[in-house]
C-alpha positions in Angstrom: 12.3 7.8 36.4 11.7 3.9 37.0 9.0 4.7 39.5 6.8 6.5 36.7 6.7 3.0 35.0 6.5 1.2 38.6 5.8 1.9 42.4 7.6 -0.8 43.6 11.1 0.5 44.2 13.0 -3.2 44.1 11.2 -3.6 41.0 13.0 -0.6 39.6 15.7 -1.4 41.2 15.6 -5.1 40.0 14.7 -4.0 35.9 17.9 -1.4 36.1 20.2 -4.2 36.9 19.1 -6.2 34.3 18.8 -3.8 31.7 22.5 -3.0 32.5 23.4 -6.5 32.4 22.3 -6.9 29.0 23.7 -4.0 27.6 27.1 -5.4 28.8 26.3 -8.2 27.3 25.7 -6.5 23.8 28.4 -3.8 23.8 30.8 -7.0 24.7 29.3 -8.9 21.6 29.7 -5.9 19.4 33.4 -6.5 20.4 34.3 -9.7 20.1 32.7 -9.6 16.3 34.4 -6.8 15.7 37.2 -9.0 16.5 36.8 -11.5 14.4 37.2 -9.4 12.0 40.8 -8.5 11.9 40.7 -13.0 11.1 39.1 -11.6 7.5 41.6 -11.0 4.3 39.7 -8.2 3.3 40.4 -4.6 3.3 39.9 -3.2 7.2 38.8 0.1 7.4 38.8 1.9 11.4 36.3 4.8 11.5 37.0 6.6 14.5 34.6 9.0 15.6 31.7 10.0 18.4 28.8 7.4 18.0 26.1 10.0 17.2 28.2 10.7 13.6 29.1 7.1 12.6 25.9 6.0 13.0 23.7 8.7 12.5 21.8 8.4 8.8 22.7 11.9 7.6 26.4 12.3 9.0 27.9 8.8 8.8 25.8 6.5 6.9 26.7 7.4 3.3 30.4 6.7 4.4 29.5 3.7 6.1 27.5 2.4 3.0 30.3 3.4 0.3 32.7 1.1 2.6 30.0 -1.9 3.2 28.9 -2.2 -1.1 32.9 -2.1 -1.5 33.1 -5.2 0.1 35.6 -3.3 2.9 35.1 -4.9 6.4 34.6 -1.7 9.0 35.9 -1.8 12.5 34.5 1.2 15.0 36.9 3.1 17.3 33.4 2.8 19.9 33.4 -0.9 19.9 36.6 -1.6 21.4 37.2 -2.7 25.6 37.2 1.3 26.7 40.1 0.6 29.1 41.8 -0.9 26.1 41.3 2.2 24.0 42.2 4.6 26.6 45.2 2.7 28.3 46.4 3.3 24.6 45.4 7.2 24.6 47.9 7.2 27.6 50.7 6.1 25.5 49.6 9.0 22.7 49.4 11.8 25.6 49.3 11.3 29.1 47.4 14.7 29.2 44.1 14.4 26.6 41.4 15.5 28.7 38.3 14.3 27.0 37.4 10.9 27.8 35.7 10.1 24.0 38.7 11.7 22.1 40.8 9.3 24.6 39.0 6.5 23.3 38.8 7.6 19.9 42.6 7.9 19.7 43.0 4.9 22.1 41.4 2.9 19.4 43.3 4.0 16.4 46.8 3.3 18.5 45.7 -0.2 19.2 44.0 -1.5 15.5 46.8 0.7 13.3 48.8 -2.4 12.5 46.0 -4.6 12.0 43.9 -2.2 9.5 44.6 -1.2 5.6 43.2 2.5 6.6 42.1 5.1 9.3 39.2 7.1 8.7 38.7 10.4 11.1 35.6 11.6 10.7 34.3 14.7 12.6 31.8 17.4 12.8 32.4 21.2 12.0 32.4 22.6 15.3 33.8 19.6 17.1 36.9 21.5 18.5 38.8 18.8 20.9 38.4 16.3 17.5 40.3 19.0 15.2 43.0 19.7 17.2 43.2 15.8 18.2 42.7 13.8 15.1 45.7 16.2 13.7 47.9 15.5 16.1 46.9 11.9 16.1 47.2 11.6 12.2 50.6 12.9 12.8 51.9 10.6 14.9 49.8 7.3 12.9 52.2 8.0 9.8 52.5 3.5 8.9 48.8 3.5 8.4 46.9 5.8 4.8 44.6 8.5 6.3 41.7 10.3 5.7 40.4 13.2 7.9 36.9 14.0 7.3 35.3 16.8 8.0 31.1 17.0 7.6 28.8 19.2 8.5 25.1 19.7 7.3 25.6 21.0 4.1 28.2 18.2 3.0 27.4 16.8 -0.1 28.0 13.2 -1.2 29.1 13.5 -4.1 32.2 15.7 -3.6 32.8 12.3 -0.8 32.6 9.5 -2.8 35.6 10.7 -4.9 37.8 11.1 -2.0 36.5 7.4 -0.6 37.4 6.2 -3.8 40.5 7.6 -4.3 42.0 6.1 -0.5 40.6 2.5 -0.9 43.0 3.0 -4.4 45.1 3.6 -2.3 44.6 1.1 0.1 44.3 -1.3 -2.5 47.7 -0.6 -4.3 49.5 -0.2 -1.1 48.3 -3.8 -0.1 48.9 -5.2 -3.8 52.9 -4.3 -3.2 53.3 -6.0 -0.2 
């Protein structure tokens, strides 16, 4: 593809490696910012989901906006070092096949003692998520969890009361500690 922009193969290869270097730095910065959020006294929620759901304006943005407006620090499952998340997933199951599932579940087990709650967010037709999330929820009994499955007809009117209730549970739990 690079040759369509520039006929010099050396320039294309050089640009590729520069782009990869910048991408690694950007991802490392995201991970570091997330680790810094752990030092805050705010409520912290881990959102476990695929990036194409979390960052989509029509799927995950209502949830992210609600939590942000409540002053909650949001941690994202895709902002943990991939090697770390996969190693924590191995503790959960050494037969888990899909890499994204390993990364998502591994982040849940990594952060479980550092967050006030976990939101599992998946899209309706995703078969692996429905099974893996349910198994993980059963093993993560120490932290409040909500499992939200969304599709193209999910309305925010039913979603907001569930999120309000979930946040209230976390606040009450924190106040009783």
